[in-house]
Structures are given as structure tokens and as C-alpha cells.
C-alpha positions, 0 to 999 in steps of 0.5 A: 237227521241221523236220529230220524233215520234210525227211528224210521229203520226201527219202526220198519223192523217193528212192522216187518218182524210180525210179518216174517213171523206170519210167513214162518207160521204159514210155511209150517205144515204141522201148524197149518194142519193144527190150525185147520183141525184136520189131517188130509190123507191121500189113500187108496180105496181098492186095496184090501187090508191096506186102504179099502172102502168097505161096501159093508160098512161104508167106512175106510179100513186097512193098515194105512188107514190105521197109520193115518189115524195114529198120525192124526192122534200125534199131530191133533191129539184126536185120531178121528180128525182125519179126512181120507181122499181117494188118490190114484198114481196119476193124482197123488203128486198134483194133490200133494203139490197143490196142498189138497192133501198133506200126506200120501199113505197108499202102497207108495213104493219108495224109489230113488227117482220118486225121492226127487219129487217127494219126501218119504218116511222110513219104510213101514212095509216091505213087499214084492211084485207078483203074478196073479193068474186064472186057476184054469190057465195052466200057468204054474211059473213065470216062464209060462207067461211067454207071449202072454198079455199082462195087465198093470196099473198106470204109473205103478212100479209093475209097469216099470219093472216088468220089462226087466224081469221079462228080460231076466227070464228070457220071455216076452209079454204084452203090457196092457195098462188100466186105471185101477186094480179092479179094472185089471182084475176084471180084465183077468176074469174076462180073459182080456189079460193072462196075468195081473201083475202088481204088489203081492199084498195088493194081489192077495186082496183079489184072490178068489176061487177062479185065480191063484197067485204064483209063488215066485215074486220079483223086485222087492220094494218098500212102502213109505209115507210121502209128503210134499217135497220141502216140507221137512218138518212134517216129514221128520215128524212122521218118520220119527212116529213110524220109528216109534210105532215100529219099536213099541210093537204097534206096527207089528200088532197092525200087521197081525190085525190085518193078516199081513 
């Protein structure tokens, strides 16, 4: 009887071990990407020099697009095995959580609050928030914005940080929220807002003959590559890769290529 019990336990283990192995593989985000044969990356399409869908070529371009290809090369041994999906501040979290995308590389600022929801790589770029105004507005410094209307993108760091900056400067501004950067720029051009507040690197892409960027900035911030919370293996591999491209000069070369 005892031998039969031992035999049953042994047989059960033989069945259970492959199942546990399969579960382990299923929880390995890197193996999942390799099995799929494609890295799915959430990017922006409206930020020149970072993530931008060129109307001329119809292709994605920018620093973050190049970083995505470097990651695809590292994981899949082919920089072209990457699928870019347009994300917004509102969709990036749900798309990561439901597995629609593997990572986000989209001028995503690292904050302590966001670290509770996402795993971030080390920073690959440091920026600050700035003010884009119309050239004929007479606005020459942030203090001139007292009583003015500021356009910001929903769920962006500008929305969260601007009230504190206004308090520091001793001014008041009305915040108007928009869904995208092009919408804020259009509002600025039409006079619906007096200033477009966003990351300076984003604002540089919207400078034209009719507007100018004030010299002053505020709230220094760092961009990181985000992955789903708990995917430590993927996050660690990307973090190590960012460290590598920083040390070997590839990151600096990309900055030069994109005028950053």
C-alpha cells in the first residue's frame, strides 16, 4: 500500500513538473517576446526628434524609435522586429497592463508616484518643462504670464507641476487641458491659450516663425523606459542595455543625430 502511495506521488510530480515549467515560461516576458518574434513598443507619433510619424516618409523616426530598435536587436537579434503602437498619457498604462504592448518609450517622465505602477529603466534623457508663447504676445518671461491661459496635455507632468511653479512665481494662470500636443499648438496659434507648457524637448519641435520658447524652465525631469510592474526580468535587461549604450557612446551619438 505504501509503495502504491509513493508511486502515485511520483507520477503526480512527473505530470506537475512540466506544467510548472510551462507556467514559468509563460511568466517570462523576454521569452514571450522571442516566441512572438516581435517587440511591441508604445510610442508617441507627435513629438519631433523623439517619436514622430513623418508625413514625408510615412515612417516612425526619432531618438525613442532608435532606442526601440536597439532593444529589438538585443532581444530578437533583429532591429526590424519591432511594432510601434501609438499611445497617449491615458492609454499607456492600460496597454501595458493588458499586454497589448511590452514597453513604453514615449517621453515618459520618471516620478516616485509612477514607480508604484510601472517598472522604469535608468534615465536615458533629462529635460525640464518650458513655456512656448506667440512671438507677438509681448511675453518675455514667466512672470508676464500672470492672469493668462496655459494649454497642457492631459495626464502630463506640466498639469501636475504648473500650479506649484505659479505659486513660486507669485502668479495665477488658468489651465486648459487638451488630448495631444498638436491640439495645444493649434490652440496657441488661434489665441485660445497664451502659452503652451510642456517638456522643452517637445516644445522645440513646435517652434516656428510665429512663436518662441522662453529661456526659463522649471521642474527638471528624466525620461525612462517603462514596462509592466512585476516584469523584473524585462526591466532589468532593458536597464542594463541603456547603461551599455550610454557607456559605449551610442546614446551620445543618437543625441547628436537628432540634435538633442
